[in-house]
N, C-alpha and C positions, 0 to 999 in steps of 0.2 A: 424462544422462540426463533427458529432458524428460518432464514428467508433468503431470497435470491440477490446477490449483491453484482453489481457490473464493474466494480473493481477486482481484479485478479492478481496474482502472484507476477511478478516481473513488472508490472505498470509503475510508472512514476507518479507519486501522488504530493498535494502540499496539505500541510495541517493547519486546519482553519480555526482551530480553538484549542486552548491548552497553552502549557508552558512553552511548547515548541513551535508556536504560532507563527505562521511565515514561512518555515523551514520545509524543503523539499527533499525526497528521498524515495528508493525504491522498494516495492513490497516484497518482503520475503517471506510472508505467510499469512494465510487468511483463515481464520477460525469462523466459520459460518455460524456454528452453535450458539458461541458467546457474544457473535457479531463484534469481534475485535481483529485488528491486524497488526502485524509486527512490521515496523518500517526500518531500513537499514539506517544506522546511525542517528537514531531519533529517539527520544523517550529513554535514555541510558538509565538504568538501574546498577546499584552494587550490590554484589552478592559475596559474603563472608564464606570461604569455603575452608573445610579440613584438608591437608595433605591425604591424596589416595592415588590409587595405580594410574590414573589419566594424568592427574594434576599432582606432581610430586612436591611442590612447595607450598601449595595452596596460597592464602591469602584473600585479598578483596579482588574481585574480578567485576569488570564493568560489561553489562549486555545490554541488548535491547529489550524494554518492555512493551506490553501490547498497548494500542490506542484503540479507543471505541471508533467504529467505522462511519459514526456519524460526523467526528471530528475531523475528517480527511475529505478531499476532492481530488478527482483525478487531474493532473496539471497537464497542460497542453505545452511543449516546448516552442511550438511555431508562433503562438500568439503571447507566450511568457505569462499566462493568468491560468488559474484553475478553473474548470469547466465541468458540467455535468455531462454524464454518458448516456447516450441512447443507441438503441438497436436499429439497423438499417437493413432492408433486403433488397440485394440487386435483382436485376431481370433474369439474371444467370441462377437464381435462388440461392445465392450465398447471404449469409446472415453474419453481419460484423458489427462491431461496436464502434461508435464514431463520436466525437467530441460533439456537443451541441453549439458551441461558439464557433468551431472549425469543422463543419461536416464532411470536408472532403478529405481530411486527414483521419485514417483509419487506424485503431489502437492495436488489431490484431495483426501483427507484423508477418505470422507464418503463413496465414492463409490466403 
């Protein structure tokens, strides 16, 4: 069941459940179909690989595994806590994502 998520690539999130609970990191990938995300340097898994053209030596490699999107929340650096995200429409017609606990801080820095 693919849905709409208010967490996007590049956002900072905090893990609220699981083995990495309390840790924060940057979102690298959002998989909407499986409702999972990949967070930088969190939920590390080990992969045993054979030598190939890309990796000449092979061996045991560590990489990020995916986390269920329900186990993370957007992290607001200004208040130092995780917060839900809501959409806000300004008078000029801009629609942006803001933290519920800090509604003045906009998540979409590019807009």
